[in-house]
Backbone as CSV, one residue per row, in Angstrom:
resi,resn,N_x,N_y,N_z,CA_x,CA_y,CA_z,C_x,C_y,C_z
1,MET,24.371,-7.253,-19.015,23.727,-6.014,-18.972,22.473,-6.041,-19.450
2,LEU,21.318,-5.296,-18.489,20.022,-5.172,-18.829,19.874,-3.836,-19.581
3,ASN,19.461,-4.660,-20.870,18.549,-3.658,-22.446,18.053,-2.499,-21.465
4,ARG,18.232,-1.307,-21.950,17.584,0.133,-21.246,15.976,-0.252,-21.529
5,TRP,15.534,-0.306,-22.198,14.088,-0.613,-22.567,13.495,-1.564,-21.334
6,GLN,14.331,-2.949,-21.403,13.170,-3.683,-20.408,13.468,-3.277,-19.444
7,SER,14.727,-2.514,-18.542,14.800,-2.200,-17.177,13.271,-1.282,-16.940
8,VAL,13.130,-0.649,-18.306,12.175,0.597,-17.843,10.534,0.052,-17.773
9,ILE,10.674,-0.859,-18.544,9.259,-1.662,-18.690,9.025,-2.646,-17.437
10,LYS,10.062,-2.989,-17.205,10.046,-3.922,-15.807,9.703,-3.183,-14.525
11,TYR,10.243,-2.025,-14.114,10.233,-0.789,-13.467,8.834,-0.578,-13.605
12,ASN,8.810,0.291,-14.582,6.989,0.344,-15.002,6.307,-0.174,-14.278
13,ALA,6.552,-1.978,-14.608,5.114,-2.671,-14.534,5.481,-2.975,-12.870
14,LEU,6.178,-2.971,-12.131,6.201,-2.987,-11.051,5.496,-1.801,-10.105
15,LEU,5.768,-0.661,-10.693,4.616,0.802,-10.216,3.468,0.247,-10.523
16,ALA,3.299,0.169,-11.678,1.987,-0.164,-11.644,1.105,-1.103,-10.626
17,LEU,2.343,-2.055,-10.561,1.160,-3.309,-9.465,1.232,-2.289,-7.960
18,VAL,1.954,-1.888,-7.805,2.606,-1.045,-6.455,1.106,0.108,-6.410
19,LEU,0.545,0.246,-7.632,-0.574,1.341,-7.429,-1.737,0.504,-7.162
20,VAL,-1.838,-0.858,-8.088,-2.827,-1.776,-7.629,-2.933,-2.330,-6.122
21,VAL,-1.866,-2.402,-5.300,-1.982,-2.962,-3.723,-2.665,-1.417,-3.314
22,VAL,-1.915,-0.476,-3.614,-2.326,0.357,-2.790,-3.872,0.527,-2.890
23,SER,-4.256,0.622,-4.192,-5.534,1.028,-4.242,-6.146,-0.585,-3.676
24,GLY,-6.144,-1.169,-3.838,-6.486,-2.637,-2.979,-6.834,-2.239,-1.396
25,LEU,-5.632,-1.416,-1.204,-5.281,-1.163,0.557,-6.612,-0.490,0.755
26,ALA,-7.005,0.350,-0.030,-7.981,1.857,0.217,-9.222,1.462,1.155
27,ALA,-9.439,0.210,1.013,-11.033,-0.279,1.363,-10.356,-0.190,2.799
28,GLN,-9.295,-0.866,3.333,-8.656,-1.335,4.564,-8.003,-0.268,5.197
29,ARG,-7.389,0.699,4.643,-6.563,1.610,5.226,-6.447,2.542,4.163
30,GLU,-6.363,3.871,5.289,-6.554,5.062,4.713,-5.052,5.496,3.512
31,VAL,-5.499,5.743,2.805,-4.575,6.406,1.577,-4.653,7.685,1.395
32,THR,-3.931,8.458,1.708,-3.816,10.046,2.015,-3.073,10.706,0.820
33,CYS,-3.009,10.075,-0.670,-2.802,10.690,-1.639,-4.141,10.448,-2.587
34,THR,-4.128,11.510,-3.418,-5.199,11.088,-4.500,-4.709,10.073,-5.266
35,PRO,-5.289,9.600,-6.094,-5.087,8.718,-7.622,-4.209,10.048,-8.455
36,ALA,-4.511,11.049,-8.467,-3.877,12.169,-9.861,-1.676,12.315,-8.647
37,GLU,-2.077,12.012,-7.729,-0.879,12.132,-7.024,-0.080,11.378,-7.274
38,LEU,-0.877,9.870,-6.991,-0.023,8.540,-7.058,0.260,8.509,-8.528
39,ALA,-0.354,8.967,-9.357,-0.050,8.906,-10.984,1.413,9.742,-11.203
40,ARG,1.163,10.753,-10.523,2.504,11.714,-10.661,3.518,11.577,-10.196
41,GLN,3.529,10.639,-8.976,4.725,10.491,-8.623,5.199,9.189,-9.098
42,GLN,4.135,8.268,-9.704,4.413,6.947,-10.162,5.368,7.538,-11.745
43,ALA,4.852,8.577,-12.268,5.771,9.060,-13.468,7.121,9.789,-13.192
44,ALA,6.862,10.201,-12.094,8.372,11.050,-11.821,9.601,9.618,-11.563
45,LEU,9.117,8.708,-11.053,9.944,8.110,-10.354,10.353,6.855,-11.732
46,ALA,9.548,6.957,-12.706,9.554,6.001,-13.936,11.002,6.764,-14.998
47,ASP,10.253,8.277,-14.356,11.216,9.282,-15.293,12.719,9.112,-14.762
48,ALA,13.014,9.214,-13.221,14.382,8.902,-12.821,14.813,7.571,-13.408
49,LEU,13.923,6.174,-13.425,14.964,5.156,-13.991,14.893,5.401,-15.326
50,ALA,14.351,5.635,-16.003,14.570,6.013,-17.451,16.074,6.588,-17.885
51,ALA,16.169,7.804,-16.807,17.244,8.579,-16.917,18.690,7.810,-16.409
52,ALA,18.546,7.009,-15.395,19.162,5.980,-15.213,19.571,4.902,-16.100
53,ALA,18.792,4.911,-16.833,18.684,3.560,-17.640,19.553,4.165,-19.133
54,GLU,19.577,5.408,-18.971,20.815,5.959,-20.378,22.378,6.114,-19.907
55,ARG,22.404,5.873,-18.728,23.400,5.695,-18.289,24.344,4.650,-18.041
56,ILE,23.482,3.376,-18.100,23.998,1.971,-17.975,25.516,1.325,-18.939
57,LYS,25.584,1.939,-20.107,26.580,1.693,-20.914,27.887,2.596,-20.587
58,ALA,27.349,3.734,-20.235,28.788,4.919,-19.644,29.243,4.427,-18.216
59,ASP,27.967,4.299,-17.533,28.503,4.269,-16.099,27.591,3.627,-15.529
60,PRO,28.003,2.019,-15.492,26.674,0.882,-14.841,26.958,1.088,-13.188
61,TYR,27.429,1.670,-12.403,27.892,1.489,-11.248,26.548,2.728,-11.124
62,ALA,26.966,3.779,-11.720,26.590,5.344,-11.493,24.754,4.966,-11.655
63,ALA,24.311,4.048,-12.873,23.299,3.541,-12.893,22.297,2.770,-11.860
64,LEU,23.235,2.103,-10.966,22.993,1.377,-10.313,22.485,2.109,-8.809
65,ALA,23.558,3.150,-8.614,22.988,4.107,-7.684,22.084,4.676,-7.599
66,ALA,21.492,5.374,-8.878,20.077,6.025,-9.536,19.332,5.097,-9.218
67,TRP,19.272,3.373,-9.231,18.438,2.746,-9.353,18.029,2.689,-7.420
68,PHE,19.097,2.634,-6.939,18.746,2.281,-5.231,18.107,3.866,-5.050
69,GLU,18.714,4.745,-5.425,18.030,5.739,-4.864,16.447,6.428,-5.628
70,THR,16.581,5.810,-6.613,14.810,5.680,-6.733,13.839,4.915,-6.242
71,GLY,14.792,3.444,-5.886,13.940,2.781,-5.110,13.740,3.162,-3.507
72,ALA,14.476,4.026,-2.940,14.568,4.798,-1.787,13.050,5.701,-1.721
73,ALA,13.214,6.166,-3.133,12.071,7.432,-2.921,10.506,7.023,-3.407
74,ALA,10.864,5.728,-3.818,9.040,5.264,-4.295,9.102,4.701,-2.802
75,GLN,9.681,3.983,-1.799,9.377,3.665,-0.412,8.689,4.782,0.348
76,ASP,9.858,5.779,0.290,9.480,7.314,0.964,7.674,7.767,0.340
77,ALA,7.780,7.615,-1.047,6.461,8.205,-1.408,5.223,7.228,-1.164
78,ALA,5.419,6.007,-0.827,4.448,5.034,-0.389,4.275,5.344,1.127
79,LEU,4.999,5.660,1.697,4.693,5.727,3.433,3.792,7.326,3.545
80,ASN,4.423,8.257,2.690,4.070,9.552,2.738,2.298,9.518,2.224
81,CYS,2.229,8.249,1.213,0.830,8.456,0.955,-0.008,7.531,1.987
82,GLY,0.642,6.872,2.839,-0.275,6.023,4.186,0.127,4.771,3.828
83,TYR,1.067,4.208,3.133,1.402,2.412,3.326,1.923,2.107,4.738
84,ILE,1.424,1.307,4.836,2.132,0.783,6.061,2.890,-0.408,6.177
85,PRO,4.152,-0.746,6.275,4.930,-1.672,5.580,4.364,-2.919,6.543
86,PRO,4.833,-4.283,6.450,4.298,-5.127,7.442,5.713,-5.027,8.434
87,ASP,6.541,-4.520,8.639,7.786,-4.308,9.434,7.501,-3.165,10.359
88,VAL,6.378,-2.543,9.929,6.368,-1.151,10.578,6.975,-1.149,12.146
89,ALA,6.688,-2.013,12.872,6.891,-1.972,14.472,8.341,-2.077,14.868
90,THR,8.840,-2.334,13.867,10.448,-2.617,14.025,11.479,-1.155,13.070
91,ARG,10.823,-0.761,12.581,11.548,0.578,11.249,11.655,1.801,12.287
92,ALA,12.544,2.725,12.273,12.643,3.899,12.704,11.354,4.546,12.752
93,VAL,10.918,5.016,13.509,9.898,5.725,13.926,9.725,7.030,13.153
94,GLY,10.958,8.118,12.769,10.890,9.262,12.232,10.298,10.206,13.303
95,ASP,10.433,11.220,12.609,9.868,12.693,13.227,8.589,13.060,12.526
96,ASP,7.916,12.288,12.117,6.487,12.978,11.630,5.478,12.771,12.837
97,VAL,5.300,13.743,13.717,4.161,13.379,14.888,2.890,12.999,13.966
98,PRO,1.956,13.461,13.259,0.684,13.063,13.282,1.140,11.668,12.647
99,ARG,1.805,11.116,11.940,2.087,9.941,10.789,2.009,8.792,12.168
100,ILE,3.152,9.410,13.091,3.262,8.425,14.397,1.973,8.538,15.066
101,LEU,0.784,9.335,15.702,0.114,8.880,15.959,-1.246,8.057,15.560
102,ASN,-0.979,8.398,13.904,-1.880,7.282,13.102,-1.561,5.773,13.192
103,LEU,-0.155,5.387,13.426,0.702,4.295,13.742,0.492,3.675,15.083
104,LEU,0.178,4.451,15.839,0.136,3.552,17.421,-0.646,2.490,17.415
105,ASP,-1.564,2.467,16.759,-2.602,1.287,17.137,-2.048,0.347,16.233
106,GLU,-1.153,0.118,15.638,-0.511,-0.666,15.036,0.288,-1.690,16.026
107,VAL,0.800,-1.274,16.839,1.579,-2.152,17.712,1.075,-2.246,18.990
108,SER,1.198,-3.042,20.087,0.617,-3.240,21.487,1.721,-2.897,22.301
109,ALA,1.588,-1.910,23.134,2.669,-1.129,24.087,2.498,-2.096,25.243
110,ASP,4.042,-2.069,25.396,4.812,-2.741,26.819,5.307,-1.876,28.188
111,PRO,4.651,-1.055,28.499,5.198,-0.675,29.552,6.362,-0.827,30.464
112,LEU,6.503,-2.038,30.647,7.088,-2.512,31.101,8.949,-2.656,30.420
113,ASN,8.740,-2.990,29.458,9.750,-2.690,28.300,10.113,-1.464,28.050
114,GLY,8.987,-0.601,28.489,9.264,1.004,28.206,10.091,1.400,29.094
115,GLN,10.092,1.046,30.521,10.715,1.093,31.712,11.948,0.649,31.278
116,LEU,12.058,-0.594,30.911,13.701,-0.845,30.371,14.248,0.365,29.576
117,LEU,13.460,0.549,28.956,14.484,1.482,27.592,14.760,2.818,28.354
118,TYR,13.937,3.200,29.336,13.993,4.501,29.773,15.177,4.539,30.728
119,ASN,15.242,3.311,31.162,16.404,3.394,32.308,18.159,2.521,31.430
120,SER,17.677,2.789,30.579,18.938,1.698,29.596,19.570,3.085,28.978
121,ASP,21.194,2.579,29.161,22.294,3.519,29.266,22.052,4.228,27.663
122,THR,21.546,3.154,26.707,21.117,3.815,25.831,20.932,4.919,25.065
123,LEU,19.594,4.846,25.767,18.712,6.227,25.347,18.773,7.520,26.843
124,ALA,19.832,6.789,27.803,20.447,8.075,28.665,19.132,8.873,29.460
125,CYS,18.031,8.424,29.534,16.707,9.112,29.764,16.723,9.200,31.762
126,TYR,17.197,8.489,32.099,17.286,8.627,33.870,18.082,9.160,34.164
127,GLY,19.363,9.339,33.349,20.534,10.277,34.326,19.577,12.299,34.087
128,CYS,19.029,12.084,33.400,18.296,13.513,33.422,17.458,13.811,34.217
129,HIS,16.418,12.664,33.978,14.805,12.843,34.353,14.604,12.129,35.787
130,VAL,15.752,11.666,35.908,15.847,10.634,37.580,16.977,11.291,38.279
131,ALA,17.759,11.077,37.706,19.496,11.509,38.601,19.438,12.620,39.040
132,GLN,19.475,13.623,37.888,19.359,14.889,37.683,17.888,16.047,37.665
133,ALA,16.930,15.005,38.150,15.506,15.289,37.916,15.094,17.139,38.352
134,GLY,15.015,17.764,37.995,14.741,19.292,38.433,15.925,20.180,38.166
135,GLU,16.513,19.578,37.755,17.893,20.492,37.426,18.071,20.312,35.780
136,ALA,18.460,19.389,35.156,18.501,19.195,33.916,17.396,18.897,32.794
137,ALA,16.339,18.209,33.733,15.359,18.119,32.965,13.913,18.071,33.882
138,PRO,12.854,17.883,33.753,11.921,17.710,34.590,11.556,16.449,34.783
139,ALA,11.255,15.867,35.934,11.435,14.425,36.609,10.407,13.616,36.189
140,LEU,10.812,12.318,36.030,10.143,11.535,35.499,8.436,11.094,36.295
141,ASP,8.508,11.282,37.494,7.645,11.185,38.596,6.598,12.375,37.802
142,GLY,5.312,11.768,37.919,4.358,12.693,37.740,4.360,13.299,36.498
143,THR,4.741,12.255,35.289,4.725,12.891,33.877,3.629,13.639,33.374
144,TYR,2.991,12.219,33.433,1.156,12.294,32.863,0.421,13.486,33.395
145,THR,0.831,13.573,34.388,-0.269,14.703,35.661,0.694,15.996,35.054
146,ARG,1.598,16.086,35.047,2.064,17.490,34.946,2.022,18.005,33.308
147,VAL,2.064,16.809,32.440,1.632,16.990,31.078,-0.045,17.713,31.075
148,GLU,-0.810,16.851,31.756,-2.345,17.095,31.567,-2.604,18.388,32.681
149,GLU,-1.953,18.563,33.948,-2.401,19.797,34.462,-1.255,20.851,34.198
150,THR,-0.370,21.091,33.321,0.492,22.116,33.452,0.435,22.299,31.953
151,ARG,1.286,21.310,31.847,1.872,21.947,30.295,0.895,21.895,29.161
152,LEU,-0.334,21.370,29.448,-1.166,22.021,28.254,-2.131,22.855,28.575
153,LEU,-1.857,23.761,29.446,-2.750,25.221,29.930,-1.580,26.018,29.104
154,ASP,-0.304,25.875,28.716,0.074,26.610,28.033,-0.180,26.992,26.541
155,PRO,-0.450,28.472,26.372,-1.071,28.760,24.736,-0.330,27.943,23.760
156,ALA,0.886,27.757,23.829,1.447,27.655,23.032,1.360,25.943,22.640
157,LEU,0.562,25.314,22.940,-0.075,23.630,23.321,-1.371,23.697,23.164
158,VAL,-2.119,24.604,22.788,-3.299,24.605,22.279,-3.590,23.267,21.829
159,GLU,-4.767,22.472,21.453,-5.339,21.516,20.946,-4.720,20.502,21.165
160,TYR,-3.622,19.829,21.832,-2.671,19.382,22.191,-3.126,18.198,23.056
161,SER,-3.079,16.613,22.487,-3.282,15.792,23.445,-1.967,15.089,24.288
162,ILE,-2.407,14.527,25.302,-1.468,14.159,26.003,-0.360,13.340,25.334
163,THR,-0.530,12.497,24.395,0.211,11.645,23.503,0.859,12.163,22.539
164,GLN,0.164,13.502,21.813,0.387,14.406,20.980,1.759,14.878,21.677
165,TYR,1.747,15.479,22.481,2.487,16.367,23.277,3.880,15.640,23.574
166,LEU,3.843,14.232,24.056,4.994,13.646,24.890,5.733,13.298,23.666
167,ILE,5.560,12.729,22.438,5.536,12.270,20.972,6.339,13.570,20.547
168,GLU,6.271,14.422,20.425,6.844,15.692,20.147,8.007,15.779,21.119
169,SER,7.755,15.583,22.225,8.754,15.771,23.281,10.088,14.942,23.049
170,ILE,9.604,14.168,22.447,10.496,12.731,22.191,11.514,13.052,21.067
171,VAL,10.654,13.210,19.533,11.315,13.053,18.560,11.461,14.706,18.051
172,HIS,10.715,15.555,18.909,11.299,16.932,18.101,11.218,17.889,19.369
173,PRO,12.665,17.577,20.029,12.579,18.042,21.875,12.392,19.797,21.736
174,MET,12.994,20.176,20.378,13.478,21.648,20.717,12.087,22.498,20.655
175,GLU,11.257,21.731,19.923,9.768,22.522,19.046,9.087,22.864,20.694
176,TYR,9.226,22.568,21.813,9.185,23.291,22.870,9.571,23.034,23.994
177,VAL,10.575,24.008,24.609,11.655,23.509,25.859,10.907,24.137,26.751
178,VAL,10.677,23.132,28.334,9.975,23.926,29.086,10.718,24.806,29.807
179,PRO,9.579,25.797,29.895,10.170,27.158,30.937,10.995,26.711,31.901
180,ASN,12.569,27.477,31.744,13.561,27.454,33.050,14.586,26.026,33.281
181,TYR,14.013,25.499,31.519,14.887,24.302,31.390,15.780,24.452,29.827
182,SER,17.179,24.007,29.621,17.641,24.043,28.739,17.648,23.196,27.797
183,ALA,17.880,23.542,26.466,17.557,22.441,25.531,18.747,21.340,25.137
184,VAL,18.748,20.640,25.881,19.334,19.448,26.211,19.349,17.974,25.278
185,MET,17.984,17.702,25.308,17.679,16.695,24.806,17.964,16.092,23.410
186,PRO,18.739,15.170,23.471,18.947,14.683,22.450,18.221,14.523,21.090
187,THR,18.407,15.030,19.758,17.504,15.231,18.702,17.154,14.294,17.783
188,ASP,17.887,13.133,17.945,17.535,12.234,17.187,17.006,10.849,17.633
189,TYR,16.078,10.590,18.449,15.117,9.690,18.766,14.639,9.173,17.768
190,GLY,14.068,9.765,16.647,13.282,9.397,15.723,14.180,8.369,14.501
191,GLN,15.165,8.572,14.562,15.914,7.686,13.881,16.504,6.385,14.953
192,ARG,16.738,6.702,16.262,17.170,6.018,17.011,16.118,4.712,17.721
193,LEU,14.789,5.197,17.512,13.476,4.652,18.174,12.936,3.638,16.923
194,SER,12.457,2.664,17.248,11.433,2.126,16.588,9.982,2.093,17.209
195,LEU,8.892,1.947,15.870,7.266,2.190,16.532,6.978,1.431,17.983
196,GLN,8.033,0.427,17.782,7.414,-0.521,18.863,8.286,0.613,20.064
197,ASP,9.308,0.525,20.220,10.277,1.064,21.470,9.312,2.639,21.677
198,LEU,9.136,3.407,20.872,8.242,4.705,21.207,6.795,4.046,21.729
199,ALA,6.050,3.377,21.293,5.137,2.749,22.014,5.206,2.644,23.480
200,ASP,6.026,1.627,23.720,6.501,1.137,25.190,6.817,2.348,25.853
201,LEU,7.573,3.319,25.283,8.182,4.692,25.912,6.936,5.385,26.589
202,LEU,5.973,5.795,25.548,4.729,6.138,25.945,3.929,5.740,26.880
203,ALA,3.756,4.281,26.884,2.961,3.675,27.820,3.818,3.604,29.083
204,TYR,4.974,3.787,29.554,5.602,3.669,30.338,5.332,5.326,31.276
205,LEU,5.667,6.313,30.357,5.448,7.951,30.837,3.875,8.171,31.347
206,GLU,3.127,7.126,30.350,1.706,7.501,31.044,1.319,6.822,32.250
207,SER,2.016,5.972,32.470,1.889,5.442,33.948,2.202,5.879,34.757
208,GLN,3.007,7.252,34.730,3.544,7.998,35.765,2.523,9.348,36.164
209,ASP,1.515,8.709,36.724,0.174,9.396,36.887,0.366,9.908,38.496
210,GLY,1.182,9.982,38.999,0.882,10.242,40.396,1.428,11.933,40.665
211,ALA,1.647,12.344,41.774,2.290,13.718,41.969,3.054,14.126,41.272
212,SER,2.643,15.404,40.831,4.215,15.893,40.002,4.966,16.685,41.131
213,PRO,6.279,16.635,41.181,6.963,17.275,41.897,7.246,19.109,41.570
214,GLU,6.717,19.067,40.367,6.679,21.056,40.062,5.321,21.168,40.776
């Protein structure tokens, strides 16, 4: 059983190392949290671990659960402050549209894989946007053209880019429902798609620049 103070000291040392690494990355990548905010979050995480250490003797399993939760919170804090993990391409992309826009340059998009994903039974895009196009959902054909020439003229989408609109349509489909269509799009694609998957889908959708049936 780890001594309470040993665990706290080790964790604080780890957090300090994380802050050093983040500071070192600042010259290469944008860190969106101030040093004061990073320090505040470090202190909060250290307090959480110290509270968990108090429970080690009485309930070691609960202490482990608290360690696990604190570790997850530390990862979330790093991501929210601009950290880009090495495996960013394969992680669930989430539903933070501005962050996704900033991360797209981290991967090289493959429209052919995007087409495979679009037509897959797993995502089921084809069923609504091709097989039932115009009834269940807008048609795949002319997607890029339609967004550029029609959708972005809606006052609700002022200052949107085409890519921003497409991302939001996938990970936040209820934010803007196309007039005359029902809100039937699944809302969990942010958890089901990786950054690479989403980039590939976007590349495929942006290749649909022919005439729109609408």
